[in-house]
C-alpha positions, 0 to 999 in steps of 0.5 A, spaced: 503 505 491 507 506 485 510 500 483 503 497 481 495 503 487 463 527 494 461 524 500 463 528 506 465 524 512 464 526 519 471 524 522 476 519 523 474 515 529 474 508 532 470 505 526 472 505 519 465 505 517 465 513 519 470 514 513 468 510 507 462 512 503 456 506 503 458 504 496 465 502 499 463 498 505 458 494 500 464 492 497 463 496 490 468 500 487 468 506 491 466 512 487 467 518 492 473 519 497 473 525 502 476 522 509 477 528 514 483 527 518 484 528 525 491 527 528 489 525 535 486 519 532 492 516 530 497 512 534 505 512 533 506 505 531 503 501 525 501 494 528 496 491 523 497 484 523 497 484 515 501 490 515 506 491 521 511 496 520 517 494 525 522 500 524 529 496 522 525 491 518 527 489 511 523 485 506 526 482 500 522 479 494 524 476 487 520 474 481 521 472 474 518 477 469 517 478 461 522 484 462 527 480 466 529 478 474 525 483 478 527 484 485 524 489 491 527 491 497 522 494 503 525 497 508 521 500 514 526 506 517 526 509 523 524 516 520 518 519 521 514 524 516 509 529 518 503 529 513 497 533 514 499 533 522 500 526 522 506 523 524 507 517 519 512 512 518 517 512 512 518 506 508 523 505 502 522 501 497 527 499 492 526 496 485 531 493 481 531 489 474 536 485 472 540 488 478 539 495 476 535 500 480 529 502 476 525 506 482 526 508 489 520 510 493 519 513 500 512 512 502 508 514 508 504 510 513 500 511 519 495 507 523 489 510 526 486 508 533 481 502 530 487 499 527 486 501 519 493 503 516 493 509 512 497 511 506 499 519 506 503 519 500 510 517 496 516 521 493 518 516 487 524 517 483 525 513 477 532 511 474 534 510 466 541 507 466 542 508 473 541 516 472 535 519 475 529 520 470 523 523 473 518 523 479 512 520 476 507 518 481 509 522 487 504 525 491 502 528 498 496 527 502 493 535 503 497 537 497 492 540 492 486 535 491 490 529 494 487 525 500 490 519 504 487 512 502 487 506 506 492 501 505 490 496 510 483 495 513 483 493 521 478 488 519 478 486 512 472 482 509 471 479 503 468 484 498 470 491 501 473 496 496 477 502 498 482 507 495 489 506 497 491 512 493 487 518 492 491 524 488 487 525 481 490 524 475 497 522 479 495 516 483 488 513 484 490 505 486 484 501 488 483 495 492 478 489 493 478 484 498 477 477 495 479 472 500 482 472 508 482 464 508 487 463 502 493 458 503 500 461 500 507 458 499 512 462 497 520 461 498 520 464 505 514 459 507 507 457 507 502 461 510 494 460 512 489 465 513 492 469 507 489 476 505 488 476 498 486 483 494 485 485 487 488 492 486 488 496 480 488 503 477 484 507 472 490 511 470 493 505 467 490 499 462 491 492 464 493 494 471 490 489 475 494 485 480 493 480 486 497 481 492 497 476 498 498 478 505 500 474 511 499 475 518 505 478 522 509 479 516 505 483 511 506 482 503 508 476 501 506 475 494 505 480 488 501 476 482 500 480 475 498 475 470 503 469 470 508 473 473 510 472 481 514 476 485 515 473 492 518 474 499 524 471 499 527 474 506 526 478 512 531 481 517 
């Protein structure tokens, strides 16, 4: 996702093993990515415990960074968007620095029958002194060479590696699972059996960050170096 994300597979089926090249399943950096999407293999709701998207839910985050106070609001809207024939849920992220909007992005997610959550693209609008300044990082699966990525696996295991975004030259975020047993405390609470990932992109130097996901909640913490953006409220 914009604020930090040719082995031909047979189909999107009931197991993610049929979607990813052997290198990714072995926990190595995925070198190739070419999933084939069948709309009939997707469901209408996103219920993955590490990435649940209940329409109407709003999550708020806050953190002290070297540039100032960063806040993030993630809203799961009631809207859908058709991408590659799949009905995706629209999630809007609003990033602010010291209270001023830096970026608003509309993201598109869908869950397959096995429970894997796919990321189908985003429209990202950046702002400069309150005025729109560009749409860097925007991409849509099925347009040009862009392909959907995996934002959350149904059964994540330590060592799993996968593309979250796959739009060559635009968005190529990757992730690797580091733990599924961490205990993490943020202002909103303390969580056990937390999934921790390392995420990075080859398009940016020094892009490595770590994210923590709690079951039933989703993202609770982003860490980049000593900086922490933490969950503070859910409504």
